[in-house]
C-alpha positions in Angstrom: -7.7 -7.2 -14.7 -9.0 -10.0 -12.5 -8.6 -9.3 -8.7 -7.9 -13.0 -8.3 -4.6 -12.5 -10.0 -3.6 -10.1 -7.2 -1.2 -11.3 -4.5 -0.2 -9.8 -1.1 2.8 -7.5 -1.7 3.3 -5.7 1.6 1.8 -4.5 4.9 1.0 -0.9 5.4 1.5 0.7 8.8 -0.7 3.8 8.7 -3.3 5.8 6.8 -0.7 8.4 5.6 1.5 5.7 4.0 -1.6 4.1 2.4 -2.7 7.4 0.8 0.8 8.3 -0.4 1.6 4.8 -1.8 -1.8 4.7 -3.5 -1.3 8.0 -5.1 2.1 7.0 -6.5 0.9 3.7 -7.8 -2.1 5.3 -9.5 0.1 7.9 -11.1 2.2 5.1 -12.6 -0.9 3.2 -13.6 0.1 0.2 -11.5 -3.0 -1.9 -10.6 -3.4 -2.4 -6.9 -5.8 -2.7 -4.0 -5.1 -1.2 -0.6 -7.1 -2.9 2.2 -7.5 -1.5 5.7 -7.8 -4.0 8.6 -10.2 -1.7 10.4 -13.6 -3.1 11.0 -16.3 -0.9 12.4 -18.3 -3.8 13.7 -15.4 -4.8 16.0 -14.4 -1.2 16.8 -11.1 -1.6 15.1 -9.6 -4.3 17.4 -7.9 -6.0 14.5 -5.6 -3.1 13.5 -3.4 -3.2 16.6 -3.0 -7.0 16.0 -2.7 -7.1 12.3 -1.4 -3.6 11.4 -3.2 -0.9 9.5 -3.7 -2.9 6.3 -2.0 -4.3 3.3 -1.5 -3.8 -0.4 -2.2 -6.5 -3.1 -1.2 -6.2 -6.7 -0.2 -8.5 -9.6 3.1 -10.3 -9.0 4.8 -8.8 -12.0 4.7 -5.3 -10.3 6.2 -6.5 -7.0 9.7 -5.1 -7.6 8.6 -1.7 -8.7 6.0 -1.5 -5.8 8.7 -2.4 -3.3 11.1 0.2 -4.7 8.4 2.9 -4.4 7.5 1.6 -0.9 11.1 2.1 0.2 11.0 5.7 -1.0 7.6 6.3 0.7 9.0 5.2 4.0 11.9 7.7 3.9 10.6 10.9 2.2 12.9 13.2 4.2 15.6 12.9 1.5 13.3 14.7 -0.9 14.1 12.7 -4.0 10.6 11.0 -4.2 8.1 13.8 -4.4 5.0 13.9 -6.6 5.3 15.7 -9.9 
């Protein structure tokens, strides 16, 4: 799949969310790219301004990714645990 066909889907707030979301999307074979806004050269000054990072994926997966994202943000209900 061509990365040029990827579009910004959502912003990610921390490393834990990035890892968890990435694991679920990989499990479901949903193509995606998670990009951190951290830059070693600038000592990470962009993360406080821009947030931890973002997820890009093909537009046709947007709805499913957003559904999974909602579940990742509220794992305390226990219904969205890895198999």
